[in-house]
N, C-alpha and C positions, 0 to 999 in steps of 0.2 A: 468495379467498388460500388458501392451503395451510394446512393446522395436522394435527400430528401427536396425537390425543387420548391417543396415549399418556402424553404429558408430563399432564397433567392429573392421572394415578396418583404421581406420583416428584416432590419437592419442588425446585425449581429449585436447579443448582449455586453454589455459596457461591465469592466470593474472600475470600480474605484481607485485611490492612488495603492500604493504598498504601503500598508503599516504594518511594521514589522511587529508589534502588539498583540496584533490583532490576528496573525500567522498565525499555523500550525506546522507543523512537517508530520506528516501518518506515516509510519512503514509497519503497514502489511502484512502479515507471516511469514514473517525471515526468522524459521525457528525449525530444530530436526526438523518436526511433523513432517512436513510435507517441501521443505527448501535443499534436504541437503540426503543425499544415497544411502545412509548412516541411519536415519530415521524411519518412522514408519511405512512413509509410501515406497520410498524403499527397498525396505522390508517387504512388504507386501508383493512386487515386483519377482524379488529372489523367489518367495515363497510360490509364487505362479510360476517359475521357472521360463521368463522371462526379464533376464538383472538387466539387461540393453532397453529395455523398453523406453525410460524416460529421461536415457542419457544428455538427446539435445537441451530439456529439462535443467539438470544438473547442470550441466556446461552455461548451459543461457544465465540461472541467477549468480553461477559465479563472474561472469563477464558484468551484472552488472553491480556487484558489492564492492568494487571501488568508489563507484559512482555514488551509491550511496551514503557510504562511509563521509565523501567529500562534500556529501549535500548536509550534511548530518553536520560533519565538522565546521562549516560554515555555518549552520544554524547557531550551530553554538554559542558560536564566537558573535554572533548579531543580532542575541536575542529575542531569537525566534522558537518558541517552543516544539519540543519534541513529542511525538504520542507510536508508544509503541502496540502494534495488535497485536495479537495472536488467538489461535485457537485454541478453549482448554478447558475443556471436559470436568463436569462435577462427579462425576459416574468413572470409572474405569474401565467401562464397555462402552462409554458414550453412548448409552441410551435418553441423556436428554439431551443429546444434538440433534439438528433440524438435516433430511433426509438428505440435503447438498450436502452434508459434511460425513456421509455415511461411512462407516468402518469396516466395509463392506459383511464378512461374516462372521468375522471374530476368530479369524485362524491366525493371522496378526494382532495382537496385544500392541496397547499402548505405552510405556514407558515413564520412567517421569521425565529423561532425557529426552522426550522428544516434543516439551515446554518446552525447551531452552531455545533462544532466543541466537543466528548465528552469531559466531563470540567475536568477528570484524565489523558488527551491526547490533550489540545487543545497547540496552540502557544506562548512562550513568547516569549518575547519583540520583538524584528524586525527579528524574524523567520521568514521565504517566508510562504505564501500563494499563492496557484494557486489554481484558479476557472476551473473549467472544463465544456462542455452540451454535451462532449462524452464520453462511460465505458472508452475508452483508452486517458491517458490522452496527448499523443501528437498529439492527432488528432486533439483537439480546443482549443491548449494552445500554450504560446512560451514559453513554460518548454527545448527546444533541447534548442534553444537561449538561455535563460537563464542558462543554466548548460554550456554549452561554452562557455558564458563572464565568468564565473566561474571559466574555468579551473578544472569544475570536467568532471572525466570521469568513476568513482564506483560509481554505484545508489544499496542502501542495500533498498529491498522494506517491510516494512510490511501494515496493514491496512487489506480491506475487498472488493468485495470477490475474496480466491483467485485464482476460474477458470471463473472471468468478469475482473474487471476495474485492479484487479491487473492483472492477465495475459497476458493482452490484452499492459498493460504499460510495463510490463518485457519485453514483446515480441519484442514492437515498438523498446524499447530502445538496448537491444541487436540488434536488425538489425542497431541500427545506432553506431554499435559498442562501446556501454556503458560496462562495466561489470557490471556484473548484477547476486545479490544473495538475494533469496529467502528466509527471517528470518520463520522459518518453522514457531517456536512455537510465530511468533507477526500477522498468518497469522490466516484469517477465512470465511467459508463460512456458506451457510445456512444450511446444513450435513458434518458431518467428510468424508463421503464419497467421496463429491463432492473437498472437499477440496483435499482429500492424492493425489486421482485421478490426480487433475489438477498441483502437487508437483510432482508426478514421471511422465509426459507427458514433464512438461517442461525441466525438472535435463535429460531428457535421452539424452546421449549426449556430457553431463557436457558443453556446453555453457551457462548456467543457473548452477550456485552454489545455495545449499540449507545449510544454515547454522543456528545455532541457537542461540539466544538471549547472551546464556554463551560462545558461543565461539565470538560473537565478539567483546563482553566486554571484553575476556581474548586476542582478538587483540589490543584496545583499551591500557586497562594497559600494554600490553606488548611494544609496542608506546611509551608509555607517555613518554613523554621529562626526563633527568634527572637534579634534583634540586641542584641545588650549594649549594653546604654547606661552611656556613661563616667561 
């Protein structure tokens, strides 16, 4: 397990008290493109004769989806903003995307369904949808301006993959001064080992926090406004 002993010399960074109006739940890349065996990534596996290569990934995603949905519903009820993030190219062959989101040799094309969010965790109402063409969300979108316009400074991170798009987004956010929490049981990777390693690396020192869906739902319940009795 990697650990920087420097963090033993300094206090763990503190967070301000929870404020629902300044909090957003980010749902990263839970779309058919890369989160469903019927999407582009699954088709690529079959095209290359390795249909079972990402079975652990698909199972991992399936395992977290109910947790993501439970937190989504708690945030909807509790007044926390939901922001859905996905990979969506401007060109059919993805040439406007970065190398970190390479489509390989183009032998497997993207179709319109790849852009769709998985049904269980799809946006509702006028929840924000942000399209990106880079792994990290801050690099190719206006999310920073959007969050600052909305006076949001605390981000709860869910989605895939923990050591990829989630990590780049989380680290960029923390570097910009946002208070970032990784929702440990609402994140997934292609392997559990990669997921666990990324969580440990990102939370070493405490700048980025790690919490569970139960913990955050409990926080929302504790912060629920009192209902006036007639």
